[in-house]
PDB file of N, CA, C and O in Angstrom:
ATOM      1  N   MET A   1       0.826  -1.196   0.000  1.00  0.00           N
ATOM      2  CA  MET A   1       0.000   0.000   0.000  1.00  0.00           C
ATOM      3  C   MET A   1       0.868   1.257   0.000  1.00  0.00           C
ATOM      4  O   MET A   1       0.638   2.174  -0.788  1.00  0.00           O
ATOM      5  N   ILE A   2       1.856   1.298   0.875  1.00  0.00           N
ATOM      6  CA  ILE A   2       2.749   2.453   0.953  1.00  0.00           C
ATOM      7  C   ILE A   2       3.576   2.573  -0.322  1.00  0.00           C
ATOM      8  O   ILE A   2       3.801   3.680  -0.810  1.00  0.00           O
ATOM      9  N   ALA A   3       4.028   1.451  -0.863  1.00  0.00           N
ATOM     10  CA  ALA A   3       4.831   1.476  -2.086  1.00  0.00           C
ATOM     11  C   ALA A   3       4.015   2.037  -3.245  1.00  0.00           C
ATOM     12  O   ALA A   3       4.553   2.766  -4.078  1.00  0.00           O
ATOM     13  N   GLY A   4       2.734   1.710  -3.312  1.00  0.00           N
ATOM     14  CA  GLY A   4       1.858   2.246  -4.355  1.00  0.00           C
ATOM     15  C   GLY A   4       1.716   3.745  -4.248  1.00  0.00           C
ATOM     16  O   GLY A   4       1.698   4.446  -5.259  1.00  0.00           O
ATOM     17  N   TYR A   5       1.614   4.248  -3.014  1.00  0.00           N
ATOM     18  CA  TYR A   5       1.511   5.690  -2.800  1.00  0.00           C
ATOM     19  C   TYR A   5       2.794   6.394  -3.212  1.00  0.00           C
ATOM     20  O   TYR A   5       2.752   7.459  -3.828  1.00  0.00           O
ATOM     21  N   ILE A   6       3.922   5.808  -2.876  1.00  0.00           N
ATOM     22  CA  ILE A   6       5.214   6.420  -3.222  1.00  0.00           C
ATOM     23  C   ILE A   6       5.382   6.472  -4.743  1.00  0.00           C
ATOM     24  O   ILE A   6       5.846   7.475  -5.285  1.00  0.00           O
ATOM     25  N   ILE A   7       5.008   5.404  -5.419  1.00  0.00           N
ATOM     26  CA  ILE A   7       5.097   5.387  -6.879  1.00  0.00           C
ATOM     27  C   ILE A   7       4.155   6.428  -7.474  1.00  0.00           C
ATOM     28  O   ILE A   7       4.538   7.152  -8.392  1.00  0.00           O
ATOM     29  N   PHE A   8       2.937   6.513  -6.965  1.00  0.00           N
ATOM     30  CA  PHE A   8       1.978   7.500  -7.441  1.00  0.00           C
ATOM     31  C   PHE A   8       2.499   8.917  -7.223  1.00  0.00           C
ATOM     32  O   PHE A   8       2.390   9.762  -8.113  1.00  0.00           O
ATOM     33  N   GLU A   9       3.059   9.180  -6.055  1.00  0.00           N
ATOM     34  CA  GLU A   9       3.584  10.513  -5.753  1.00  0.00           C
ATOM     35  C   GLU A   9       4.743  10.875  -6.685  1.00  0.00           C
ATOM     36  O   GLU A   9       4.806  12.000  -7.181  1.00  0.00           O
ATOM     37  N   ARG A  10       5.647   9.946  -6.923  1.00  0.00           N
ATOM     38  CA  ARG A  10       6.777  10.216  -7.818  1.00  0.00           C
ATOM     39  C   ARG A  10       6.313  10.462  -9.244  1.00  0.00           C
ATOM     40  O   ARG A  10       6.830  11.350  -9.922  1.00  0.00           O
ATOM     41  N   LEU A  11       5.343   9.683  -9.703  1.00  0.00           N
ATOM     42  CA  LEU A  11       4.805   9.894 -11.050  1.00  0.00           C
ATOM     43  C   LEU A  11       4.098  11.235 -11.163  1.00  0.00           C
ATOM     44  O   LEU A  11       4.215  11.918 -12.181  1.00  0.00           O
ATOM     45  N   LEU A  12       3.369  11.614 -10.125  1.00  0.00           N
ATOM     46  CA  LEU A  12       2.668  12.897 -10.126  1.00  0.00           C
ATOM     47  C   LEU A  12       3.660  14.056 -10.170  1.00  0.00           C
ATOM     48  O   LEU A  12       3.479  14.997 -10.943  1.00  0.00           O
ATOM     49  N   PHE A  13       4.692  13.994  -9.356  1.00  0.00           N
ATOM     50  CA  PHE A  13       5.707  15.046  -9.353  1.00  0.00           C
ATOM     51  C   PHE A  13       6.435  15.092 -10.694  1.00  0.00           C
ATOM     52  O   PHE A  13       6.741  16.174 -11.195  1.00  0.00           O
ATOM     53  N   ALA A  14       6.714  13.925 -11.278  1.00  0.00           N
ATOM     54  CA  ALA A  14       7.384  13.884 -12.582  1.00  0.00           C
ATOM     55  C   ALA A  14       6.485  14.485 -13.662  1.00  0.00           C
ATOM     56  O   ALA A  14       6.970  15.194 -14.544  1.00  0.00           O
ATOM     57  N   LEU A  15       5.188  14.211 -13.602  1.00  0.00           N
ATOM     58  CA  LEU A  15       4.254  14.773 -14.571  1.00  0.00           C
ATOM     59  C   LEU A  15       4.171  16.289 -14.442  1.00  0.00           C
ATOM     60  O   LEU A  15       4.136  16.995 -15.450  1.00  0.00           O
ATOM     61  N   ILE A  16       4.141  16.787 -13.227  1.00  0.00           N
ATOM     62  CA  ILE A  16       4.099  18.237 -13.018  1.00  0.00           C
ATOM     63  C   ILE A  16       5.396  18.881 -13.498  1.00  0.00           C
ATOM     64  O   ILE A  16       5.368  19.948 -14.112  1.00  0.00           O
ATOM     65  N   ALA A  17       6.520  18.247 -13.227  1.00  0.00           N
ATOM     66  CA  ALA A  17       7.796  18.773 -13.722  1.00  0.00           C
ATOM     67  C   ALA A  17       7.824  18.778 -15.242  1.00  0.00           C
ATOM     68  O   ALA A  17       8.350  19.711 -15.849  1.00  0.00           O
ATOM     69  N   LEU A  18       7.262  17.742 -15.864  1.00  0.00           N
ATOM     70  CA  LEU A  18       7.198  17.687 -17.316  1.00  0.00           C
ATOM     71  C   LEU A  18       6.352  18.834 -17.867  1.00  0.00           C
ATOM     72  O   LEU A  18       6.695  19.410 -18.900  1.00  0.00           O
ATOM     73  N   THR A  19       5.260  19.170 -17.198  1.00  0.00           N
ATOM     74  CA  THR A  19       4.449  20.307 -17.653  1.00  0.00           C
ATOM     75  C   THR A  19       5.231  21.612 -17.532  1.00  0.00           C
ATOM     76  O   THR A  19       5.015  22.538 -18.315  1.00  0.00           O
ATOM     77  N   GLY A  20       6.131  21.693 -16.563  1.00  0.00           N
ATOM     78  CA  GLY A  20       6.998  22.865 -16.465  1.00  0.00           C
ATOM     79  C   GLY A  20       7.966  22.967 -17.625  1.00  0.00           C
ATOM     80  O   GLY A  20       8.201  24.057 -18.147  1.00  0.00           O
ATOM     81  N   VAL A  21       8.532  21.836 -18.035  1.00  0.00           N
ATOM     82  CA  VAL A  21       9.464  21.825 -19.170  1.00  0.00           C
ATOM     83  C   VAL A  21       8.717  22.148 -20.467  1.00  0.00           C
ATOM     84  O   VAL A  21       9.212  22.913 -21.295  1.00  0.00           O
ATOM     85  N   VAL A  22       7.540  21.572 -20.640  1.00  0.00           N
ATOM     86  CA  VAL A  22       6.732  21.863 -21.831  1.00  0.00           C
ATOM     87  C   VAL A  22       6.326  23.339 -21.835  1.00  0.00           C
ATOM     88  O   VAL A  22       6.329  23.984 -22.883  1.00  0.00           O
ATOM     89  N   GLY A  23       5.977  23.867 -20.663  1.00  0.00           N
ATOM     90  CA  GLY A  23       5.650  25.287 -20.560  1.00  0.00           C
ATOM     91  C   GLY A  23       6.834  26.163 -20.922  1.00  0.00           C
ATOM     92  O   GLY A  23       6.663  27.200 -21.564  1.00  0.00           O
ATOM     93  N   ALA A  24       8.029  25.763 -20.521  1.00  0.00           N
ATOM     94  CA  ALA A  24       9.235  26.517 -20.886  1.00  0.00           C
ATOM     95  C   ALA A  24       9.433  26.492 -22.394  1.00  0.00           C
ATOM     96  O   ALA A  24       9.839  27.496 -22.978  1.00  0.00           O
ATOM     97  N   PHE A  25       9.154  25.360 -23.032  1.00  0.00           N
ATOM     98  CA  PHE A  25       9.246  25.283 -24.493  1.00  0.00           C
ATOM     99  C   PHE A  25       8.263  26.246 -25.143  1.00  0.00           C
ATOM    100  O   PHE A  25       8.621  26.968 -26.074  1.00  0.00           O
ATOM    101  N   PHE A  26       7.019  26.259 -24.655  1.00  0.00           N
ATOM    102  CA  PHE A  26       6.031  27.186 -25.205  1.00  0.00           C
ATOM    103  C   PHE A  26       6.421  28.632 -24.937  1.00  0.00           C
ATOM    104  O   PHE A  26       6.188  29.505 -25.773  1.00  0.00           O
ATOM    105  N   ALA A  27       7.011  28.888 -23.783  1.00  0.00           N
ATOM    106  CA  ALA A  27       7.449  30.251 -23.474  1.00  0.00           C
ATOM    107  C   ALA A  27       8.553  30.697 -24.421  1.00  0.00           C
ATOM    108  O   ALA A  27       8.578  31.851 -24.848  1.00  0.00           O
ATOM    109  N   VAL A  28       9.469  29.785 -24.752  1.00  0.00           N
ATOM    110  CA  VAL A  28      10.559  30.123 -25.683  1.00  0.00           C
ATOM    111  C   VAL A  28      10.012  30.405 -27.073  1.00  0.00           C
ATOM    112  O   VAL A  28      10.514  31.294 -27.761  1.00  0.00           O
ATOM    113  N   THR A  29       9.005  29.673 -27.495  1.00  0.00           N
ATOM    114  CA  THR A  29       8.489  29.817 -28.856  1.00  0.00           C
ATOM    115  C   THR A  29       7.469  30.950 -28.998  1.00  0.00           C
ATOM    116  O   THR A  29       7.005  31.220 -30.106  1.00  0.00           O
ATOM    117  N   THR A  30       7.114  31.611 -27.906  1.00  0.00           N
ATOM    118  CA  THR A  30       6.181  32.733 -27.972  1.00  0.00           C
ATOM    119  C   THR A  30       6.943  34.023 -28.259  1.00  0.00           C
ATOM    120  O   THR A  30       8.072  34.198 -27.801  1.00  0.00           O
ATOM    121  N   ARG A  31       6.330  34.913 -29.009  1.00  0.00           N
ATOM    122  CA  ARG A  31       6.959  36.184 -29.372  1.00  0.00           C
ATOM    123  C   ARG A  31       7.295  37.005 -28.131  1.00  0.00           C
ATOM    124  O   ARG A  31       6.564  36.979 -27.141  1.00  0.00           O
ATOM    125  N   ASP A  32       8.414  37.737 -28.194  1.00  0.00           N
ATOM    126  CA  ASP A  32       8.855  38.567 -27.067  1.00  0.00           C
ATOM    127  C   ASP A  32       7.858  39.672 -26.740  1.00  0.00           C
ATOM    128  O   ASP A  32       7.585  39.932 -25.568  1.00  0.00           O
ATOM    129  N   ASP A  33       7.317  40.315 -27.753  1.00  0.00           N
ATOM    130  CA  ASP A  33       6.455  41.463 -27.512  1.00  0.00           C
ATOM    131  C   ASP A  33       5.097  41.081 -26.924  1.00  0.00           C
ATOM    132  O   ASP A  33       4.391  41.937 -26.391  1.00  0.00           O
ATOM    133  N   ALA A  34       4.730  39.811 -27.015  1.00  0.00           N
ATOM    134  CA  ALA A  34       3.455  39.384 -26.439  1.00  0.00           C
ATOM    135  C   ALA A  34       3.478  39.508 -24.917  1.00  0.00           C
ATOM    136  O   ALA A  34       2.467  39.867 -24.312  1.00  0.00           O
ATOM    137  N   TYR A  35       4.606  39.219 -24.302  1.00  0.00           N
ATOM    138  CA  TYR A  35       4.710  39.336 -22.844  1.00  0.00           C
ATOM    139  C   TYR A  35       4.567  40.781 -22.401  1.00  0.00           C
ATOM    140  O   TYR A  35       3.919  41.074 -21.396  1.00  0.00           O
ATOM    141  N   GLN A  36       5.178  41.683 -23.162  1.00  0.00           N
ATOM    142  CA  GLN A  36       5.078  43.105 -22.840  1.00  0.00           C
ATOM    143  C   GLN A  36       3.644  43.593 -23.051  1.00  0.00           C
ATOM    144  O   GLN A  36       3.126  44.356 -22.236  1.00  0.00           O
ATOM    145  N   ALA A  37       3.005  43.165 -24.128  1.00  0.00           N
ATOM    146  CA  ALA A  37       1.631  43.567 -24.401  1.00  0.00           C
ATOM    147  C   ALA A  37       0.674  43.016 -23.348  1.00  0.00           C
ATOM    148  O   ALA A  37      -0.331  43.653 -23.033  1.00  0.00           O
ATOM    149  N   ALA A  38       0.971  41.857 -22.811  1.00  0.00           N
ATOM    150  CA  ALA A  38       0.122  41.247 -21.784  1.00  0.00           C
ATOM    151  C   ALA A  38       0.447  41.769 -20.392  1.00  0.00           C
ATOM    152  O   ALA A  38      -0.212  41.397 -19.421  1.00  0.00           O
ATOM    153  N   ASP A  39       1.461  42.633 -20.284  1.00  0.00           N
ATOM    154  CA  ASP A  39       1.899  43.189 -19.008  1.00  0.00           C
ATOM    155  C   ASP A  39       2.328  42.082 -18.043  1.00  0.00           C
ATOM    156  O   ASP A  39       1.947  42.061 -16.872  1.00  0.00           O
ATOM    157  N   ARG A  40       3.127  41.172 -18.577  1.00  0.00           N
ATOM    158  CA  ARG A  40       3.685  40.066 -17.797  1.00  0.00           C
ATOM    159  C   ARG A  40       5.199  40.206 -17.743  1.00  0.00           C
ATOM    160  O   ARG A  40       5.769  41.084 -18.390  1.00  0.00           O
ATOM    161  N   GLN A  41       5.842  39.349 -16.979  1.00  0.00           N
ATOM    162  CA  GLN A  41       7.306  39.322 -16.951  1.00  0.00           C
ATOM    163  C   GLN A  41       7.818  38.984 -18.344  1.00  0.00           C
ATOM    164  O   GLN A  41       7.065  38.502 -19.191  1.00  0.00           O
ATOM    165  N   THR A  42       9.100  39.240 -18.577  1.00  0.00           N
ATOM    166  CA  THR A  42       9.647  38.990 -19.906  1.00  0.00           C
ATOM    167  C   THR A  42       9.685  37.493 -20.204  1.00  0.00           C
ATOM    168  O   THR A  42       9.530  36.649 -19.321  1.00  0.00           O
ATOM    169  N   LYS A  43       9.894  37.207 -21.472  1.00  0.00           N
ATOM    170  CA  LYS A  43       9.941  35.829 -21.954  1.00  0.00           C
ATOM    171  C   LYS A  43      10.981  35.005 -21.196  1.00  0.00           C
ATOM    172  O   LYS A  43      10.689  33.901 -20.736  1.00  0.00           O
ATOM    173  N   TRP A  44      12.189  35.540 -21.067  1.00  0.00           N
ATOM    174  CA  TRP A  44      13.277  34.765 -20.471  1.00  0.00           C
ATOM    175  C   TRP A  44      13.121  34.620 -18.964  1.00  0.00           C
ATOM    176  O   TRP A  44      13.630  33.661 -18.384  1.00  0.00           O
ATOM    177  N   ILE A  45      12.441  35.537 -18.331  1.00  0.00           N
ATOM    178  CA  ILE A  45      12.145  35.359 -16.904  1.00  0.00           C
ATOM    179  C   ILE A  45      11.180  34.189 -16.727  1.00  0.00           C
ATOM    180  O   ILE A  45      11.352  33.374 -15.821  1.00  0.00           O
ATOM    181  N   TRP A  46      10.161  34.105 -17.594  1.00  0.00           N
ATOM    182  CA  TRP A  46       9.224  32.987 -17.497  1.00  0.00           C
ATOM    183  C   TRP A  46       9.893  31.655 -17.820  1.00  0.00           C
ATOM    184  O   TRP A  46       9.581  30.632 -17.210  1.00  0.00           O
ATOM    185  N   VAL A  47      10.808  31.673 -18.776  1.00  0.00           N
ATOM    186  CA  VAL A  47      11.544  30.441 -19.083  1.00  0.00           C
ATOM    187  C   VAL A  47      12.342  30.003 -17.860  1.00  0.00           C
ATOM    188  O   VAL A  47      12.336  28.825 -17.504  1.00  0.00           O
ATOM    189  N   ALA A  48      13.030  30.945 -17.217  1.00  0.00           N
ATOM    190  CA  ALA A  48      13.814  30.622 -16.019  1.00  0.00           C
ATOM    191  C   ALA A  48      12.918  30.140 -14.886  1.00  0.00           C
ATOM    192  O   ALA A  48      13.263  29.185 -14.190  1.00  0.00           O
ATOM    193  N   ILE A  49      11.774  30.788 -14.694  1.00  0.00           N
ATOM    194  CA  ILE A  49      10.839  30.366 -13.644  1.00  0.00           C
ATOM    195  C   ILE A  49      10.370  28.935 -13.895  1.00  0.00           C
ATOM    196  O   ILE A  49      10.341  28.118 -12.974  1.00  0.00           O
ATOM    197  N   LEU A  50      10.007  28.635 -15.131  1.00  0.00           N
ATOM    198  CA  LEU A  50       9.475  27.310 -15.441  1.00  0.00           C
ATOM    199  C   LEU A  50      10.540  26.222 -15.354  1.00  0.00           C
ATOM    200  O   LEU A  50      10.274  25.138 -14.834  1.00  0.00           O
ATOM    201  N   VAL A  51      11.735  26.497 -15.853  1.00  0.00           N
ATOM    202  CA  VAL A  51      12.815  25.502 -15.768  1.00  0.00           C
ATOM    203  C   VAL A  51      13.222  25.293 -14.309  1.00  0.00           C
ATOM    204  O   VAL A  51      13.408  24.160 -13.866  1.00  0.00           O
ATOM    205  N   GLY A  52      13.357  26.385 -13.575  1.00  0.00           N
ATOM    206  CA  GLY A  52      13.697  26.264 -12.155  1.00  0.00           C
ATOM    207  C   GLY A  52      12.623  25.547 -11.367  1.00  0.00           C
ATOM    208  O   GLY A  52      12.921  24.737 -10.489  1.00  0.00           O
ATOM    209  N   SER A  53      11.377  25.844 -11.679  1.00  0.00           N
ATOM    210  CA  SER A  53      10.266  25.170 -10.999  1.00  0.00           C
ATOM    211  C   SER A  53      10.247  23.681 -11.318  1.00  0.00           C
ATOM    212  O   SER A  53      10.022  22.855 -10.433  1.00  0.00           O
ATOM    213  N   ALA A  54      10.482  23.339 -12.575  1.00  0.00           N
ATOM    214  CA  ALA A  54      10.528  21.918 -12.945  1.00  0.00           C
ATOM    215  C   ALA A  54      11.653  21.211 -12.198  1.00  0.00           C
ATOM    216  O   ALA A  54      11.495  20.071 -11.762  1.00  0.00           O
ATOM    217  N   PHE A  55      12.787  21.889 -12.052  1.00  0.00           N
ATOM    218  CA  PHE A  55      13.912  21.284 -11.344  1.00  0.00           C
ATOM    219  C   PHE A  55      13.584  21.032  -9.872  1.00  0.00           C
ATOM    220  O   PHE A  55      13.842  19.943  -9.360  1.00  0.00           O
ATOM    221  N   VAL A  56      13.016  22.032  -9.185  1.00  0.00           N
ATOM    222  CA  VAL A  56      12.730  21.832  -7.760  1.00  0.00           C
ATOM    223  C   VAL A  56      11.586  20.851  -7.542  1.00  0.00           C
ATOM    224  O   VAL A  56      11.524  20.200  -6.499  1.00  0.00           O
ATOM    225  N   VAL A  57      10.673  20.735  -8.517  1.00  0.00           N
ATOM    226  CA  VAL A  57       9.591  19.758  -8.382  1.00  0.00           C
ATOM    227  C   VAL A  57      10.129  18.343  -8.554  1.00  0.00           C
ATOM    228  O   VAL A  57       9.769  17.444  -7.794  1.00  0.00           O
ATOM    229  N   ILE A  58      10.990  18.141  -9.550  1.00  0.00           N
ATOM    230  CA  ILE A  58      11.495  16.786  -9.800  1.00  0.00           C
ATOM    231  C   ILE A  58      12.454  16.338  -8.696  1.00  0.00           C
ATOM    232  O   ILE A  58      12.535  15.149  -8.391  1.00  0.00           O
ATOM    233  N   THR A  59      13.185  17.291  -8.095  1.00  0.00           N
ATOM    234  CA  THR A  59      14.079  16.927  -6.994  1.00  0.00           C
ATOM    235  C   THR A  59      13.353  16.904  -5.659  1.00  0.00           C
ATOM    236  O   THR A  59      13.913  16.478  -4.649  1.00  0.00           O
ATOM    237  N   ARG A  60      12.119  17.358  -5.652  1.00  0.00           N
ATOM    238  CA  ARG A  60      11.231  17.350  -4.481  1.00  0.00           C
ATOM    239  C   ARG A  60      11.846  18.046  -3.267  1.00  0.00           C
ATOM    240  O   ARG A  60      11.884  17.501  -2.164  1.00  0.00           O
ATOM    241  N   VAL A  61      12.318  19.249  -3.505  1.00  0.00           N
ATOM    242  CA  VAL A  61      12.794  20.087  -2.405  1.00  0.00           C
ATOM    243  C   VAL A  61      11.575  20.406  -1.537  1.00  0.00           C
ATOM    244  O   VAL A  61      10.557  20.849  -2.068  1.00  0.00           O
ATOM    245  N   PRO A  62      11.645  20.194  -0.217  1.00  0.00           N
ATOM    246  CA  PRO A  62      10.446  20.216   0.623  1.00  0.00           C
ATOM    247  C   PRO A  62       9.473  21.375   0.411  1.00  0.00           C
ATOM    248  O   PRO A  62       8.321  21.114   0.063  1.00  0.00           O
ATOM    249  N   PHE A  63       9.852  22.601   0.592  1.00  0.00           N
ATOM    250  CA  PHE A  63       8.886  23.698   0.453  1.00  0.00           C
ATOM    251  C   PHE A  63       8.883  24.264  -0.958  1.00  0.00           C
ATOM    252  O   PHE A  63       7.835  24.654  -1.473  1.00  0.00           O
ATOM    253  N   LEU A  64      10.038  24.308  -1.575  1.00  0.00           N
ATOM    254  CA  LEU A  64      10.150  24.916  -2.893  1.00  0.00           C
ATOM    255  C   LEU A  64       9.409  24.139  -3.974  1.00  0.00           C
ATOM    256  O   LEU A  64       8.991  24.723  -4.974  1.00  0.00           O
ATOM    257  N   SER A  65       9.240  22.840  -3.789  1.00  0.00           N
ATOM    258  CA  SER A  65       8.518  22.071  -4.800  1.00  0.00           C
ATOM    259  C   SER A  65       7.064  22.527  -4.898  1.00  0.00           C
ATOM    260  O   SER A  65       6.496  22.557  -5.990  1.00  0.00           O
ATOM    261  N   TRP A  66       6.466  22.879  -3.776  1.00  0.00           N
ATOM    262  CA  TRP A  66       5.086  23.385  -3.811  1.00  0.00           C
ATOM    263  C   TRP A  66       5.026  24.752  -4.466  1.00  0.00           C
ATOM    264  O   TRP A  66       4.100  25.036  -5.225  1.00  0.00           O
ATOM    265  N   ALA A  67       6.007  25.605  -4.181  1.00  0.00           N
ATOM    266  CA  ALA A  67       6.069  26.912  -4.834  1.00  0.00           C
ATOM    267  C   ALA A  67       6.283  26.738  -6.337  1.00  0.00           C
ATOM    268  O   ALA A  67       5.714  27.484  -7.133  1.00  0.00           O
ATOM    269  N   GLY A  68       7.093  25.766  -6.725  1.00  0.00           N
ATOM    270  CA  GLY A  68       7.305  25.483  -8.134  1.00  0.00           C
ATOM    271  C   GLY A  68       6.035  25.019  -8.824  1.00  0.00           C
ATOM    272  O   GLY A  68       5.763  25.399  -9.962  1.00  0.00           O
ATOM    273  N   MET A  69       5.256  24.194  -8.131  1.00  0.00           N
ATOM    274  CA  MET A  69       3.989  23.747  -8.699  1.00  0.00           C
ATOM    275  C   MET A  69       3.038  24.917  -8.908  1.00  0.00           C
ATOM    276  O   MET A  69       2.328  24.978  -9.913  1.00  0.00           O
ATOM    277  N   VAL A  70       3.027  25.839  -7.961  1.00  0.00           N
ATOM    278  CA  VAL A  70       2.175  27.022  -8.085  1.00  0.00           C
ATOM    279  C   VAL A  70       2.627  27.871  -9.274  1.00  0.00           C
ATOM    280  O   VAL A  70       1.794  28.351 -10.042  1.00  0.00           O
ATOM    281  N   ALA A  71       3.935  28.058  -9.431  1.00  0.00           N
ATOM    282  CA  ALA A  71       4.459  28.855 -10.549  1.00  0.00           C
ATOM    283  C   ALA A  71       4.109  28.210 -11.886  1.00  0.00           C
ATOM    284  O   ALA A  71       3.739  28.906 -12.831  1.00  0.00           O
ATOM    285  N   ILE A  72       4.222  26.902 -11.970  1.00  0.00           N
ATOM    286  CA  ILE A  72       3.856  26.199 -13.199  1.00  0.00           C
ATOM    287  C   ILE A  72       2.359  26.365 -13.466  1.00  0.00           C
ATOM    288  O   ILE A  72       1.951  26.581 -14.608  1.00  0.00           O
ATOM    289  N   GLY A  73       1.558  26.268 -12.436  1.00  0.00           N
ATOM    290  CA  GLY A  73       0.116  26.470 -12.585  1.00  0.00           C
ATOM    291  C   GLY A  73      -0.235  27.883 -13.007  1.00  0.00           C
ATOM    292  O   GLY A  73      -1.138  28.079 -13.820  1.00  0.00           O
ATOM    293  N   VAL A  74       0.463  28.868 -12.467  1.00  0.00           N
ATOM    294  CA  VAL A  74       0.214  30.262 -12.854  1.00  0.00           C
ATOM    295  C   VAL A  74       0.503  30.445 -14.336  1.00  0.00           C
ATOM    296  O   VAL A  74      -0.251  31.120 -15.037  1.00  0.00           O
ATOM    297  N   TYR A  75       1.586  29.851 -14.817  1.00  0.00           N
ATOM    298  CA  TYR A  75       1.885  29.973 -16.245  1.00  0.00           C
ATOM    299  C   TYR A  75       0.771  29.340 -17.078  1.00  0.00           C
ATOM    300  O   TYR A  75       0.267  29.965 -18.011  1.00  0.00           O
ATOM    301  N   TRP A  76       0.385  28.112 -16.749  1.00  0.00           N
ATOM    302  CA  TRP A  76      -0.575  27.396 -17.588  1.00  0.00           C
ATOM    303  C   TRP A  76      -1.992  27.947 -17.503  1.00  0.00           C
ATOM    304  O   TRP A  76      -2.730  27.897 -18.486  1.00  0.00           O
ATOM    305  N   PHE A  77      -2.385  28.473 -16.343  1.00  0.00           N
ATOM    306  CA  PHE A  77      -3.776  28.895 -16.176  1.00  0.00           C
ATOM    307  C   PHE A  77      -3.987  30.398 -16.216  1.00  0.00           C
ATOM    308  O   PHE A  77      -5.130  30.853 -16.236  1.00  0.00           O
ATOM    309  N   ASP A  78      -2.911  31.186 -16.228  1.00  0.00           N
ATOM    310  CA  ASP A  78      -3.056  32.636 -16.304  1.00  0.00           C
ATOM    311  C   ASP A  78      -2.256  33.227 -17.454  1.00  0.00           C
ATOM    312  O   ASP A  78      -2.826  33.878 -18.330  1.00  0.00           O
ATOM    313  N   VAL A  79      -0.959  33.015 -17.464  1.00  0.00           N
ATOM    314  CA  VAL A  79      -0.086  33.676 -18.431  1.00  0.00           C
ATOM    315  C   VAL A  79      -0.324  33.149 -19.843  1.00  0.00           C
ATOM    316  O   VAL A  79      -0.590  33.931 -20.755  1.00  0.00           O
ATOM    317  N   ARG A  80      -0.232  31.846 -20.034  1.00  0.00           N
ATOM    318  CA  ARG A  80      -0.347  31.300 -21.389  1.00  0.00           C
ATOM    319  C   ARG A  80      -1.702  31.572 -22.024  1.00  0.00           C
ATOM    320  O   ARG A  80      -1.733  31.962 -23.191  1.00  0.00           O
ATOM    321  N   PRO A  81      -2.835  31.391 -21.326  1.00  0.00           N
ATOM    322  CA  PRO A  81      -4.112  31.723 -21.982  1.00  0.00           C
ATOM    323  C   PRO A  81      -4.200  33.206 -22.371  1.00  0.00           C
ATOM    324  O   PRO A  81      -4.759  33.545 -23.414  1.00  0.00           O
ATOM    325  N   HIS A  82      -3.651  34.074 -21.536  1.00  0.00           N
ATOM    326  CA  HIS A  82      -3.678  35.506 -21.853  1.00  0.00           C
ATOM    327  C   HIS A  82      -2.828  35.796 -23.088  1.00  0.00           C
ATOM    328  O   HIS A  82      -3.254  36.531 -23.979  1.00  0.00           O
ATOM    329  N   LEU A  83      -1.632  35.220 -23.140  1.00  0.00           N
ATOM    330  CA  LEU A  83      -0.767  35.411 -24.298  1.00  0.00           C
ATOM    331  C   LEU A  83      -1.409  34.839 -25.558  1.00  0.00           C
ATOM    332  O   LEU A  83      -1.359  35.450 -26.625  1.00  0.00           O
ATOM    333  N   LYS A  84      -2.007  33.673 -25.424  1.00  0.00           N
ATOM    334  CA  LYS A  84      -2.631  33.021 -26.569  1.00  0.00           C
ATOM    335  C   LYS A  84      -3.781  33.864 -27.118  1.00  0.00           C
ATOM    336  O   LYS A  84      -3.942  33.971 -28.333  1.00  0.00           O
ATOM    337  N   SER A  85      -4.577  34.460 -26.237  1.00  0.00           N
ATOM    338  CA  SER A  85      -5.683  35.294 -26.704  1.00  0.00           C
ATOM    339  C   SER A  85      -5.173  36.579 -27.346  1.00  0.00           C
ATOM    340  O   SER A  85      -5.766  37.063 -28.310  1.00  0.00           O
ATOM    341  N   LEU A  86      -4.091  37.133 -26.829  1.00  0.00           N
ATOM    342  CA  LEU A  86      -3.511  38.320 -27.445  1.00  0.00           C
ATOM    343  C   LEU A  86      -2.958  38.032 -28.830  1.00  0.00           C
ATOM    344  O   LEU A  86      -3.181  38.800 -29.766  1.00  0.00           O
ATOM    345  N   ILE A  87      -2.246  36.938 -28.958  1.00  0.00           N
ATOM    346  CA  ILE A  87      -1.627  36.607 -30.243  1.00  0.00           C
ATOM    347  C   ILE A  87      -2.688  36.266 -31.284  1.00  0.00           C
ATOM    348  O   ILE A  87      -2.550  36.634 -32.451  1.00  0.00           O
ATOM    349  N   SER A  88      -3.737  35.571 -30.874  1.00  0.00           N
ATOM    350  CA  SER A  88      -4.785  35.190 -31.837  1.00  0.00           C
ATOM    351  C   SER A  88      -5.731  36.334 -32.135  1.00  0.00           C
ATOM    352  O   SER A  88      -6.501  36.261 -33.093  1.00  0.00           O
ATOM    353  N   GLY A  89      -5.692  37.389 -31.336  1.00  0.00           N
ATOM    354  CA  GLY A  89      -6.562  38.548 -31.558  1.00  0.00           C
ATOM    355  C   GLY A  89      -7.967  38.372 -31.030  1.00  0.00           C
ATOM    356  O   GLY A  89      -8.872  39.103 -31.433  1.00  0.00           O
ATOM    357  N   SER A  90      -8.170  37.423 -30.142  1.00  0.00           N
ATOM    358  CA  SER A  90      -9.511  37.172 -29.617  1.00  0.00           C
ATOM    359  C   SER A  90      -9.685  37.684 -28.189  1.00  0.00           C
ATOM    360  O   SER A  90     -10.559  37.213 -27.461  1.00  0.00           O
ATOM    361  N   HIS A  91      -8.859  38.642 -27.790  1.00  0.00           N
ATOM    362  CA  HIS A  91      -8.977  39.178 -26.431  1.00  0.00           C
ATOM    363  C   HIS A  91     -10.049  40.261 -26.386  1.00  0.00           C
ATOM    364  O   HIS A  91     -10.348  40.908 -27.390  1.00  0.00           O
ATOM    365  N   GLY A  92     -10.604  40.436 -25.227  1.00  0.00           N
ATOM    366  CA  GLY A  92     -11.627  41.470 -25.045  1.00  0.00           C
ATOM    367  C   GLY A  92     -11.187  42.453 -23.987  1.00  0.00           C
ATOM    368  O   GLY A  92     -10.023  42.476 -23.587  1.00  0.00           O
ATOM    369  N   TRP A  93     -12.090  43.233 -23.552  1.00  0.00           N
ATOM    370  CA  TRP A  93     -11.780  44.204 -22.508  1.00  0.00           C
ATOM    371  C   TRP A  93     -11.693  43.453 -21.234  1.00  0.00           C
ATOM    372  O   TRP A  93     -11.440  44.045 -20.185  1.00  0.00           O
TER     373      TRP A  93
END
């Protein structure tokens, strides 16, 4: 029972770290001016945040891994949708 939980936890952390790496890839491939237009941090700051977050999540640093998960979530649920709507021209007021 405990071994199953440990395997599940490691897979979950690895999956979250993978989403951080994929997010960093998307951040690199997004135009520089989109971040400025969206009033967000610069492209390379987001790349550093996502790569650093993926690293601390995969190494499971006690408190920082949770902060890394939050940073990855902020990118995927706030920054990227905003950038995507700006680039596609479907943003509103």
